[in-house]
Steps between C-alpha positions, in 0.01 A plus 500: 500500500597333177839355592573363158804426290527688172764454232506803273690577182636854536650508151211681322484767773876550493499516120231769509686701764822481298326600180327795667824615663691528175800341670733322257774376731515428871380272774158441653478415868188314607439499874238363734350751740337231713653232719284219362578569136778325314651583165669226303597439140351191339359385172131585461367147519161412652611175665788678672256761634275220630798327663603824668147564628469150645845517658438833674148405611645183652780694667269764649132412454241776535369582846179314587324839503595562139244501221745295290383157392826353627457636856584233758324441828733556794732736311509843664764767458549746782577786264145464362352603837487871428311578819793352695763716333626758746724691262268773377155587370669582168623141466152364567354733237760394241400139557131578463575692181675186366195280548494403868 
């Protein structure tokens, strides 16, 4: 799995969606549909994105089984052991579909 940090600017996508919708007034809600995704509002500045990446990789480095360059020996996360998950075959398939 990739296990990487990505800082994305959603502004162009949101602008396009708004333009296509024809909406003139209102509110846009942006939500994360995954537990390991965060949404924050910051200036689009490359050094800030680098700082955020380094901070989060230091806080929770990639599993040693990851293909990420920053994977650390000795780091293993139990939730990455799909074959050990007893919950359901559907959960295991979702994980495989997401790159595991």
